SETI-304990 format. One record per residue (C-alpha): residue in three letters; x, y, z. Coordinates in steps of 0.5 Angstrom, whole numbers. Example, Ala and Ser with C-alpha at 12.3 -4.5 7.8 and 13.67 -1.06 7.14 Angstrom:
2
<node><aa>Ala</aa><east>25</east><north>-9</north><up>16</up></node>
<node><aa>Ser</aa><east>27</east><north>-2</north><up>14</up></node>
This chain:
336
<node><aa>Met</aa><east>-43</east><north>14</north><up>-143</up></node>
<node><aa>Gln</aa><east>-36</east><north>16</north><up>-145</up></node>
<node><aa>Leu</aa><east>-30</east><north>13</north><up>-141</up></node>
<node><aa>His</aa><east>-24</east><north>16</north><up>-139</up></node>
<node><aa>Arg</aa><east>-17</east><north>12</north><up>-137</up></node>
<node><aa>Asn</aa><east>-17</east><north>10</north><up>-130</up></node>
<node><aa>Ser</aa><east>-24</east><north>13</north><up>-129</up></node>
<node><aa>Ser</aa><east>-28</east><north>7</north><up>-128</up></node>
<node><aa>Pro</aa><east>-34</east><north>7</north><up>-124</up></node>
<node><aa>Ala</aa><east>-32</east><north>1</north><up>-121</up></node>
<node><aa>Lys</aa><east>-25</east><north>2</north><up>-119</up></node>
<node><aa>Thr</aa><east>-25</east><north>10</north><up>-117</up></node>
<node><aa>Pro</aa><east>-29</east><north>9</north><up>-110</up></node>
<node><aa>Met</aa><east>-25</east><north>3</north><up>-108</up></node>
<node><aa>Lys</aa><east>-18</east><north>7</north><up>-109</up></node>
<node><aa>Thr</aa><east>-21</east><north>12</north><up>-105</up></node>
<node><aa>Leu</aa><east>-23</east><north>8</north><up>-100</up></node>
<node><aa>Gly</aa><east>-17</east><north>4</north><up>-99</up></node>
<node><aa>Ile</aa><east>-13</east><north>11</north><up>-99</up></node>
<node><aa>Cys</aa><east>-18</east><north>13</north><up>-93</up></node>
<node><aa>Leu</aa><east>-17</east><north>6</north><up>-89</up></node>
<node><aa>Ala</aa><east>-9</east><north>7</north><up>-90</up></node>
<node><aa>Val</aa><east>-10</east><north>14</north><up>-87</up></node>
<node><aa>Leu</aa><east>-14</east><north>12</north><up>-81</up></node>
<node><aa>Leu</aa><east>-9</east><north>6</north><up>-80</up></node>
<node><aa>Leu</aa><east>-3</east><north>11</north><up>-80</up></node>
<node><aa>Gln</aa><east>-7</east><north>16</north><up>-75</up></node>
<node><aa>Thr</aa><east>-9</east><north>9</north><up>-70</up></node>
<node><aa>Ala</aa><east>-1</east><north>7</north><up>-70</up></node>
<node><aa>Val</aa><east>1</east><north>14</north><up>-68</up></node>
<node><aa>Val</aa><east>-4</east><north>14</north><up>-63</up></node>
<node><aa>Phe</aa><east>-2</east><north>8</north><up>-60</up></node>
<node><aa>Gly</aa><east>5</east><north>9</north><up>-61</up></node>
<node><aa>Gln</aa><east>4</east><north>16</north><up>-57</up></node>
<node><aa>Gln</aa><east>1</east><north>12</north><up>-51</up></node>
<node><aa>Ser</aa><east>6</east><north>6</north><up>-51</up></node>
<node><aa>Ala</aa><east>11</east><north>11</north><up>-50</up></node>
<node><aa>Ala</aa><east>8</east><north>15</north><up>-45</up></node>
<node><aa>Pro</aa><east>12</east><north>17</north><up>-39</up></node>
<node><aa>Lys</aa><east>10</east><north>15</north><up>-32</up></node>
<node><aa>Arg</aa><east>6</east><north>19</north><up>-28</up></node>
<node><aa>Gln</aa><east>9</east><north>26</north><up>-26</up></node>
<node><aa>Phe</aa><east>10</east><north>27</north><up>-18</up></node>
<node><aa>Gln</aa><east>5</east><north>32</north><up>-16</up></node>
<node><aa>Leu</aa><east>2</east><north>35</north><up>-10</up></node>
<node><aa>Lys</aa><east>-5</east><north>36</north><up>-11</up></node>
<node><aa>Glu</aa><east>-9</east><north>41</north><up>-6</up></node>
<node><aa>Glu</aa><east>-16</east><north>39</north><up>-4</up></node>
<node><aa>Ser</aa><east>-15</east><north>44</north><up>3</up></node>
<node><aa>Pro</aa><east>-10</east><north>49</north><up>5</up></node>
<node><aa>Gln</aa><east>-9</east><north>45</north><up>11</up></node>
<node><aa>Phe</aa><east>-5</east><north>41</north><up>6</up></node>
<node><aa>Trp</aa><east>1</east><north>46</north><up>6</up></node>
<node><aa>Lys</aa><east>2</east><north>45</north><up>13</up></node>
<node><aa>Leu</aa><east>4</east><north>38</north><up>12</up></node>
<node><aa>Ile</aa><east>8</east><north>39</north><up>6</up></node>
<node><aa>Ser</aa><east>12</east><north>44</north><up>3</up></node>
<node><aa>His</aa><east>10</east><north>47</north><up>-4</up></node>
<node><aa>Asp</aa><east>17</east><north>46</north><up>-6</up></node>
<node><aa>Ala</aa><east>18</east><north>39</north><up>-3</up></node>
<node><aa>Lys</aa><east>22</east><north>34</north><up>-7</up></node>
<node><aa>Leu</aa><east>21</east><north>27</north><up>-8</up></node>
<node><aa>Glu</aa><east>27</east><north>23</north><up>-8</up></node>
<node><aa>Leu</aa><east>29</east><north>16</north><up>-11</up></node>
<node><aa>Val</aa><east>32</east><north>12</north><up>-5</up></node>
<node><aa>Ala</aa><east>33</east><north>5</north><up>-9</up></node>
<node><aa>Ser</aa><east>30</east><north>1</north><up>-15</up></node>
<node><aa>Gly</aa><east>31</east><north>-5</north><up>-19</up></node>
<node><aa>Phe</aa><east>26</east><north>-9</north><up>-14</up></node>
<node><aa>Gly</aa><east>20</east><north>-13</north><up>-16</up></node>
<node><aa>Phe</aa><east>14</east><north>-11</north><up>-12</up></node>
<node><aa>Thr</aa><east>16</east><north>-7</north><up>-6</up></node>
<node><aa>Glu</aa><east>11</east><north>-7</north><up>1</up></node>
<node><aa>Gly</aa><east>12</east><north>-7</north><up>8</up></node>
<node><aa>Pro</aa><east>17</east><north>-1</north><up>10</up></node>
<node><aa>Val</aa><east>20</east><north>-1</north><up>17</up></node>
<node><aa>Trp</aa><east>24</east><north>5</north><up>19</up></node>
<node><aa>Asp</aa><east>30</east><north>2</north><up>24</up></node>
<node><aa>Pro</aa><east>33</east><north>8</north><up>28</up></node>
<node><aa>His</aa><east>40</east><north>6</north><up>26</up></node>
<node><aa>Gly</aa><east>39</east><north>9</north><up>19</up></node>
<node><aa>Phe</aa><east>36</east><north>3</north><up>15</up></node>
<node><aa>Leu</aa><east>29</east><north>1</north><up>12</up></node>
<node><aa>Tyr</aa><east>26</east><north>-7</north><up>12</up></node>
<node><aa>Val</aa><east>23</east><north>-7</north><up>5</up></node>
<node><aa>Ser</aa><east>19</east><north>-14</north><up>3</up></node>
<node><aa>Asp</aa><east>19</east><north>-15</north><up>-4</up></node>
<node><aa>Glu</aa><east>13</east><north>-20</north><up>-6</up></node>
<node><aa>Glu</aa><east>16</east><north>-22</north><up>-13</up></node>
<node><aa>Leu</aa><east>23</east><north>-23</north><up>-11</up></node>
<node><aa>Asn</aa><east>20</east><north>-27</north><up>-5</up></node>
<node><aa>Lys</aa><east>25</east><north>-24</north><up>0</up></node>
<node><aa>Ile</aa><east>26</east><north>-18</north><up>5</up></node>
<node><aa>Phe</aa><east>31</east><north>-13</north><up>5</up></node>
<node><aa>Arg</aa><east>35</east><north>-8</north><up>9</up></node>
<node><aa>Val</aa><east>35</east><north>-2</north><up>5</up></node>
<node><aa>Tyr</aa><east>40</east><north>3</north><up>6</up></node>
<node><aa>Leu</aa><east>39</east><north>10</north><up>5</up></node>
<node><aa>Asp</aa><east>45</east><north>10</north><up>0</up></node>
<node><aa>Gly</aa><east>41</east><north>5</north><up>-4</up></node>
<node><aa>Arg</aa><east>45</east><north>-1</north><up>-2</up></node>
<node><aa>Lys</aa><east>41</east><north>-7</north><up>-1</up></node>
<node><aa>Glu</aa><east>42</east><north>-13</north><up>3</up></node>
<node><aa>Val</aa><east>38</east><north>-20</north><up>4</up></node>
<node><aa>Leu</aa><east>35</east><north>-21</north><up>10</up></node>
<node><aa>Val</aa><east>31</east><north>-27</north><up>9</up></node>
<node><aa>Pro</aa><east>28</east><north>-31</north><up>3</up></node>
<node><aa>Leu</aa><east>21</east><north>-31</north><up>4</up></node>
<node><aa>Gly</aa><east>15</east><north>-33</north><up>0</up></node>
<node><aa>Asp</aa><east>11</east><north>-27</north><up>-2</up></node>
<node><aa>Pro</aa><east>13</east><north>-23</north><up>5</up></node>
<node><aa>Asp</aa><east>8</east><north>-17</north><up>6</up></node>
<node><aa>Gly</aa><east>7</east><north>-12</north><up>11</up></node>
<node><aa>Asn</aa><east>12</east><north>-11</north><up>17</up></node>
<node><aa>Thr</aa><east>12</east><north>-8</north><up>24</up></node>
<node><aa>Tyr</aa><east>17</east><north>-8</north><up>30</up></node>
<node><aa>Asp</aa><east>14</east><north>-10</north><up>36</up></node>
<node><aa>His</aa><east>15</east><north>-7</north><up>43</up></node>
<node><aa>Gln</aa><east>22</east><north>-10</north><up>43</up></node>
<node><aa>His</aa><east>24</east><north>-8</north><up>36</up></node>
<node><aa>Arg</aa><east>23</east><north>-15</north><up>34</up></node>
<node><aa>Leu</aa><east>21</east><north>-15</north><up>26</up></node>
<node><aa>Ile</aa><east>14</east><north>-18</north><up>25</up></node>
<node><aa>Asp</aa><east>12</east><north>-20</north><up>18</up></node>
<node><aa>Cys</aa><east>6</east><north>-22</north><up>14</up></node>
<node><aa>Ala</aa><east>8</east><north>-28</north><up>11</up></node>
<node><aa>Ser</aa><east>3</east><north>-30</north><up>5</up></node>
<node><aa>Val</aa><east>5</east><north>-36</north><up>3</up></node>
<node><aa>Leu</aa><east>6</east><north>-39</north><up>10</up></node>
<node><aa>Arg</aa><east>-1</east><north>-36</north><up>11</up></node>
<node><aa>Ala</aa><east>2</east><north>-34</north><up>18</up></node>
<node><aa>Ile</aa><east>4</east><north>-28</north><up>23</up></node>
<node><aa>Ile</aa><east>12</east><north>-29</north><up>24</up></node>
<node><aa>Arg</aa><east>18</east><north>-26</north><up>28</up></node>
<node><aa>Ile</aa><east>24</east><north>-25</north><up>24</up></node>
<node><aa>Ala</aa><east>31</east><north>-25</north><up>28</up></node>
<node><aa>Pro</aa><east>37</east><north>-21</north><up>25</up></node>
<node><aa>Asp</aa><east>40</east><north>-27</north><up>22</up></node>
<node><aa>Gly</aa><east>34</east><north>-28</north><up>18</up></node>
<node><aa>Lys</aa><east>31</east><north>-34</north><up>22</up></node>
<node><aa>Tyr</aa><east>24</east><north>-34</north><up>23</up></node>
<node><aa>Thr</aa><east>19</east><north>-36</north><up>29</up></node>
<node><aa>Ile</aa><east>11</east><north>-37</north><up>27</up></node>
<node><aa>Leu</aa><east>7</east><north>-33</north><up>32</up></node>
<node><aa>Ala</aa><east>0</east><north>-35</north><up>29</up></node>
<node><aa>Asp</aa><east>-3</east><north>-39</north><up>23</up></node>
<node><aa>Arg</aa><east>-10</east><north>-40</north><up>25</up></node>
<node><aa>Phe</aa><east>-16</east><north>-38</north><up>28</up></node>
<node><aa>Glu</aa><east>-21</east><north>-43</north><up>31</up></node>
<node><aa>Gly</aa><east>-17</east><north>-49</north><up>28</up></node>
<node><aa>Lys</aa><east>-18</east><north>-46</north><up>21</up></node>
<node><aa>Gln</aa><east>-12</east><north>-43</north><up>17</up></node>
<node><aa>Phe</aa><east>-11</east><north>-36</north><up>16</up></node>
<node><aa>Asn</aa><east>-12</east><north>-33</north><up>9</up></node>
<node><aa>Ser</aa><east>-6</east><north>-29</north><up>7</up></node>
<node><aa>Pro</aa><east>-4</east><north>-24</north><up>12</up></node>
<node><aa>Asn</aa><east>-3</east><north>-17</north><up>9</up></node>
<node><aa>Asp</aa><east>-1</east><north>-12</north><up>14</up></node>
<node><aa>Val</aa><east>0</east><north>-11</north><up>21</up></node>
<node><aa>Val</aa><east>1</east><north>-6</north><up>27</up></node>
<node><aa>Leu</aa><east>3</east><north>-5</north><up>34</up></node>
<node><aa>Gly</aa><east>-3</east><north>-3</north><up>38</up></node>
<node><aa>Pro</aa><east>-3</east><north>1</north><up>44</up></node>
<node><aa>Asp</aa><east>-4</east><north>-5</north><up>49</up></node>
<node><aa>Gly</aa><east>3</east><north>-8</north><up>46</up></node>
<node><aa>Ala</aa><east>-1</east><north>-13</north><up>42</up></node>
<node><aa>Leu</aa><east>-1</east><north>-14</north><up>35</up></node>
<node><aa>Tyr</aa><east>-6</east><north>-13</north><up>30</up></node>
<node><aa>Phe</aa><east>-7</east><north>-15</north><up>23</up></node>
<node><aa>Thr</aa><east>-11</east><north>-16</north><up>17</up></node>
<node><aa>Asp</aa><east>-13</east><north>-23</north><up>13</up></node>
<node><aa>Pro</aa><east>-16</east><north>-22</north><up>6</up></node>
<node><aa>Thr</aa><east>-15</east><north>-27</north><up>1</up></node>
<node><aa>Leu</aa><east>-12</east><north>-22</north><up>-4</up></node>
<node><aa>Asp</aa><east>-5</east><north>-26</north><up>-4</up></node>
<node><aa>Leu</aa><east>-8</east><north>-33</north><up>-2</up></node>
<node><aa>Pro</aa><east>-3</east><north>-38</north><up>-5</up></node>
<node><aa>Lys</aa><east>-6</east><north>-41</north><up>-12</up></node>
<node><aa>Gly</aa><east>-9</east><north>-48</north><up>-11</up></node>
<node><aa>Glu</aa><east>-9</east><north>-47</north><up>-4</up></node>
<node><aa>Lys</aa><east>-16</east><north>-47</north><up>0</up></node>
<node><aa>Gln</aa><east>-20</east><north>-42</north><up>4</up></node>
<node><aa>Glu</aa><east>-21</east><north>-44</north><up>10</up></node>
<node><aa>Leu</aa><east>-24</east><north>-38</north><up>14</up></node>
<node><aa>Pro</aa><east>-31</east><north>-36</north><up>11</up></node>
<node><aa>Tyr</aa><east>-29</east><north>-29</north><up>12</up></node>
<node><aa>Gln</aa><east>-24</east><north>-24</north><up>11</up></node>
<node><aa>Gly</aa><east>-22</east><north>-21</north><up>18</up></node>
<node><aa>Ala</aa><east>-18</east><north>-17</north><up>22</up></node>
<node><aa>Phe</aa><east>-15</east><north>-20</north><up>28</up></node>
<node><aa>Arg</aa><east>-11</east><north>-18</north><up>35</up></node>
<node><aa>Leu</aa><east>-5</east><north>-23</north><up>37</up></node>
<node><aa>Asp</aa><east>-3</east><north>-22</north><up>44</up></node>
<node><aa>Ala</aa><east>4</east><north>-24</north><up>47</up></node>
<node><aa>Gly</aa><east>1</east><north>-30</north><up>49</up></node>
<node><aa>Gly</aa><east>-1</east><north>-32</north><up>42</up></node>
<node><aa>Lys</aa><east>-8</east><north>-32</north><up>43</up></node>
<node><aa>Val</aa><east>-12</east><north>-30</north><up>37</up></node>
<node><aa>Thr</aa><east>-18</east><north>-26</north><up>37</up></node>
<node><aa>Leu</aa><east>-23</east><north>-24</north><up>31</up></node>
<node><aa>Leu</aa><east>-24</east><north>-16</north><up>32</up></node>
<node><aa>Thr</aa><east>-29</east><north>-16</north><up>26</up></node>
<node><aa>Lys</aa><east>-31</east><north>-20</north><up>19</up></node>
<node><aa>Glu</aa><east>-35</east><north>-14</north><up>16</up></node>
<node><aa>Leu</aa><east>-30</east><north>-12</north><up>11</up></node>
<node><aa>Ser</aa><east>-29</east><north>-15</north><up>4</up></node>
<node><aa>Gln</aa><east>-22</east><north>-15</north><up>3</up></node>
<node><aa>Pro</aa><east>-18</east><north>-11</north><up>9</up></node>
<node><aa>Asn</aa><east>-12</east><north>-9</north><up>8</up></node>
<node><aa>Gly</aa><east>-8</east><north>-3</north><up>11</up></node>
<node><aa>Leu</aa><east>-9</east><north>-1</north><up>19</up></node>
<node><aa>Ala</aa><east>-7</east><north>4</north><up>24</up></node>
<node><aa>Phe</aa><east>-8</east><north>7</north><up>31</up></node>
<node><aa>Ser</aa><east>-9</east><north>14</north><up>32</up></node>
<node><aa>Pro</aa><east>-4</east><north>17</north><up>37</up></node>
<node><aa>Asp</aa><east>-8</east><north>17</north><up>43</up></node>
<node><aa>Gly</aa><east>-10</east><north>10</north><up>42</up></node>
<node><aa>Lys</aa><east>-17</east><north>11</north><up>42</up></node>
<node><aa>Lys</aa><east>-19</east><north>10</north><up>34</up></node>
<node><aa>Phe</aa><east>-17</east><north>4</north><up>30</up></node>
<node><aa>Tyr</aa><east>-17</east><north>5</north><up>22</up></node>
<node><aa>Val</aa><east>-17</east><north>-1</north><up>17</up></node>
<node><aa>Asp</aa><east>-18</east><north>0</north><up>10</up></node>
<node><aa>Asp</aa><east>-22</east><north>-4</north><up>5</up></node>
<node><aa>Ser</aa><east>-19</east><north>-5</north><up>-2</up></node>
<node><aa>Gln</aa><east>-25</east><north>-8</north><up>-6</up></node>
<node><aa>Gln</aa><east>-30</east><north>-3</north><up>-3</up></node>
<node><aa>Arg</aa><east>-25</east><north>3</north><up>-4</up></node>
<node><aa>Asn</aa><east>-26</east><north>6</north><up>3</up></node>
<node><aa>Ile</aa><east>-23</east><north>7</north><up>10</up></node>
<node><aa>Arg</aa><east>-27</east><north>5</north><up>16</up></node>
<node><aa>Val</aa><east>-26</east><north>8</north><up>23</up></node>
<node><aa>Tyr</aa><east>-28</east><north>4</north><up>30</up></node>
<node><aa>Asp</aa><east>-27</east><north>6</north><up>37</up></node>
<node><aa>Phe</aa><east>-22</east><north>2</north><up>41</up></node>
<node><aa>Arg</aa><east>-23</east><north>0</north><up>48</up></node>
<node><aa>Pro</aa><east>-18</east><north>-1</north><up>53</up></node>
<node><aa>Asp</aa><east>-19</east><north>-9</north><up>53</up></node>
<node><aa>Gly</aa><east>-17</east><north>-10</north><up>46</up></node>
<node><aa>Thr</aa><east>-24</east><north>-10</north><up>42</up></node>
<node><aa>Ile</aa><east>-27</east><north>-5</north><up>37</up></node>
<node><aa>Ala</aa><east>-34</east><north>-2</north><up>37</up></node>
<node><aa>Asn</aa><east>-38</east><north>3</north><up>33</up></node>
<node><aa>Gly</aa><east>-35</east><north>2</north><up>26</up></node>
<node><aa>Arg</aa><east>-37</east><north>7</north><up>21</up></node>
<node><aa>Ile</aa><east>-34</east><north>10</north><up>14</up></node>
<node><aa>Phe</aa><east>-29</east><north>15</north><up>15</up></node>
<node><aa>Gly</aa><east>-27</east><north>16</north><up>8</up></node>
<node><aa>Glu</aa><east>-28</east><north>14</north><up>0</up></node>
<node><aa>Glu</aa><east>-22</east><north>13</north><up>-4</up></node>
<node><aa>Pro</aa><east>-25</east><north>12</north><up>-11</up></node>
<node><aa>Gly</aa><east>-21</east><north>11</north><up>-18</up></node>
<node><aa>Gly</aa><east>-20</east><north>8</north><up>-24</up></node>
<node><aa>Lys</aa><east>-18</east><north>2</north><up>-27</up></node>
<node><aa>Gly</aa><east>-11</east><north>1</north><up>-25</up></node>
<node><aa>Glu</aa><east>-10</east><north>7</north><up>-21</up></node>
<node><aa>Gly</aa><east>-9</east><north>4</north><up>-15</up></node>
<node><aa>Val</aa><east>-14</east><north>2</north><up>-9</up></node>
<node><aa>Pro</aa><east>-13</east><north>4</north><up>-1</up></node>
<node><aa>Asp</aa><east>-7</east><north>0</north><up>2</up></node>
<node><aa>Gly</aa><east>-2</east><north>2</north><up>7</up></node>
<node><aa>Ile</aa><east>-4</east><north>7</north><up>12</up></node>
<node><aa>Lys</aa><east>0</east><north>11</north><up>17</up></node>
<node><aa>Val</aa><east>-1</east><north>17</north><up>22</up></node>
<node><aa>Asp</aa><east>2</east><north>23</north><up>24</up></node>
<node><aa>Arg</aa><east>2</east><north>26</north><up>31</up></node>
<node><aa>Ala</aa><east>-3</east><north>31</north><up>30</up></node>
<node><aa>Gly</aa><east>-8</east><north>25</north><up>28</up></node>
<node><aa>Asn</aa><east>-8</east><north>26</north><up>20</up></node>
<node><aa>Ile</aa><east>-8</east><north>20</north><up>16</up></node>
<node><aa>Tyr</aa><east>-4</east><north>18</north><up>10</up></node>
<node><aa>Val</aa><east>-7</east><north>13</north><up>6</up></node>
<node><aa>Thr</aa><east>-4</east><north>10</north><up>-1</up></node>
<node><aa>Gly</aa><east>-10</east><north>10</north><up>-6</up></node>
<node><aa>Pro</aa><east>-11</east><north>12</north><up>-13</up></node>
<node><aa>Gln</aa><east>-5</east><north>15</north><up>-16</up></node>
<node><aa>Gly</aa><east>-1</east><north>16</north><up>-10</up></node>
<node><aa>Ile</aa><east>-2</east><north>18</north><up>-2</up></node>
<node><aa>Trp</aa><east>-8</east><north>21</north><up>0</up></node>
<node><aa>Ile</aa><east>-8</east><north>25</north><up>6</up></node>
<node><aa>Trp</aa><east>-14</east><north>26</north><up>11</up></node>
<node><aa>Asp</aa><east>-15</east><north>30</north><up>17</up></node>
<node><aa>Ala</aa><east>-18</east><north>26</north><up>24</up></node>
<node><aa>Glu</aa><east>-25</east><north>29</north><up>22</up></node>
<node><aa>Gly</aa><east>-25</east><north>25</north><up>15</up></node>
<node><aa>His</aa><east>-23</east><north>31</north><up>11</up></node>
<node><aa>His</aa><east>-19</east><north>30</north><up>4</up></node>
<node><aa>Leu</aa><east>-13</east><north>35</north><up>5</up></node>
<node><aa>Gly</aa><east>-10</east><north>33</north><up>-2</up></node>
<node><aa>Thr</aa><east>-6</east><north>28</north><up>-5</up></node>
<node><aa>Ile</aa><east>2</east><north>26</north><up>-6</up></node>
<node><aa>Val</aa><east>1</east><north>24</north><up>-14</up></node>
<node><aa>Met</aa><east>7</east><north>19</north><up>-15</up></node>
<node><aa>Pro</aa><east>11</east><north>16</north><up>-21</up></node>
<node><aa>Glu</aa><east>10</east><north>9</north><up>-19</up></node>
<node><aa>Gln</aa><east>4</east><north>6</north><up>-15</up></node>
<node><aa>Pro</aa><east>5</east><north>6</north><up>-8</up></node>
<node><aa>Ala</aa><east>3</east><north>0</north><up>-4</up></node>
<node><aa>Asn</aa><east>5</east><north>2</north><up>3</up></node>
<node><aa>Leu</aa><east>9</east><north>8</north><up>7</up></node>
<node><aa>Ala</aa><east>13</east><north>9</north><up>14</up></node>
<node><aa>Trp</aa><east>16</east><north>15</north><up>18</up></node>
<node><aa>Gly</aa><east>23</east><north>15</north><up>18</up></node>
<node><aa>Asp</aa><east>29</east><north>19</north><up>20</up></node>
<node><aa>Ala</aa><east>31</east><north>22</north><up>26</up></node>
<node><aa>Asp</aa><east>26</east><north>27</north><up>27</up></node>
<node><aa>Leu</aa><east>21</east><north>22</north><up>24</up></node>
<node><aa>Gly</aa><east>19</east><north>27</north><up>19</up></node>
<node><aa>Thr</aa><east>20</east><north>24</north><up>12</up></node>
<node><aa>Leu</aa><east>16</east><north>19</north><up>9</up></node>
<node><aa>Tyr</aa><east>19</east><north>13</north><up>6</up></node>
<node><aa>Ile</aa><east>15</east><north>10</north><up>0</up></node>
<node><aa>Thr</aa><east>15</east><north>3</north><up>-3</up></node>
<node><aa>Ala</aa><east>12</east><north>4</north><up>-10</up></node>
<node><aa>Ser</aa><east>12</east><north>-2</north><up>-15</up></node>
<node><aa>Thr</aa><east>19</east><north>-3</north><up>-17</up></node>
<node><aa>Ser</aa><east>22</east><north>3</north><up>-12</up></node>
<node><aa>Val</aa><east>23</east><north>6</north><up>-5</up></node>
<node><aa>Tyr</aa><east>22</east><north>14</north><up>-5</up></node>
<node><aa>Lys</aa><east>23</east><north>19</north><up>0</up></node>
<node><aa>Leu</aa><east>19</east><north>25</north><up>1</up></node>
<node><aa>Arg</aa><east>20</east><north>30</north><up>7</up></node>
<node><aa>Thr</aa><east>15</east><north>33</north><up>10</up></node>
<node><aa>Thr</aa><east>13</east><north>39</north><up>16</up></node>
<node><aa>Ala</aa><east>9</east><north>34</north><up>20</up></node>
<node><aa>Arg</aa><east>12</east><north>29</north><up>25</up></node>
<node><aa>Gly</aa><east>10</east><north>21</north><up>24</up></node>
<node><aa>Phe</aa><east>7</east><north>17</north><up>30</up></node>
<node><aa>Val</aa><east>11</east><north>11</north><up>30</up></node>
<node><aa>Pro</aa><east>8</east><north>6</north><up>35</up></node>
<node><aa>Tyr</aa><east>14</east><north>2</north><up>37</up></node>
<node><aa>Leu</aa><east>18</east><north>8</north><up>38</up></node>
<node><aa>Ser</aa><east>13</east><north>12</north><up>42</up></node>
<node><aa>Asp</aa><east>13</east><north>13</north><up>50</up></node>
<node><aa>Thr</aa><east>7</east><north>8</north><up>51</up></node>
<node><aa>His</aa><east>11</east><north>2</north><up>51</up></node>
């Protein structure tokens, strides 16, 4: 067999293989480069029902209020025109003003959900303290409850003022301090009355998180971050719940978010943070649409003088979005 220069049967296939590998590596690098350079999600209003547009205008614009946080949670609107916001990574609760200014109210280990009580005193779920606390305007705090039947809470997560004036909160293990022991053999939802008595409402959820009451006080909503669903219960005048059932499901992919904070408008529609943003449901459990957020939201609050603006804590930022709805805010309602 006559051989020509540079046409060795042993070398030609190897050279071709080397070129193919180089091209493949270059293509892979381009793809990964495109993925790493990908921007945040884009703000978007995704309709699932025409009813969605009765709550959000087609031309609604998402606005940035403040940024530069570690991880934001627990927004509470103060009628004086600012928000209280927890930062779980910076371990502080801030006053956040609408011009973007931030003031530290108190340094606190992993603060989470907040509310005002019926006397407009700030209540916080203090994860590291494993307690429900009340915080004065000067930052001093009082532990209201940290145990049930002699056993320490897991890591209180979110809290809401009930129609009877009591505080209702969830206690998952999501933020159980590292190295500390779980004492309660379940993750519950609880009631805390003005006298300091703690009552277990339910322990059937895997990781209970956000919670809210319907405007008429007859329904109690709580979501489960592990099961990715929302449950609804009948709320009784004696502060107990009954007839629990699945209200809605919020499935999503890895890293897209899970059901977390919940708020309700005066018409009874439910706003739940979940995969990609905020899911809006009507009172019958129909998914009306989703507010897709550039950063994954954990919680939200109604604000402004008419309670028509959603203030949203989303990862490192606080945003606001005007709606055509009007929010139901228990501590600003006429029932207390």
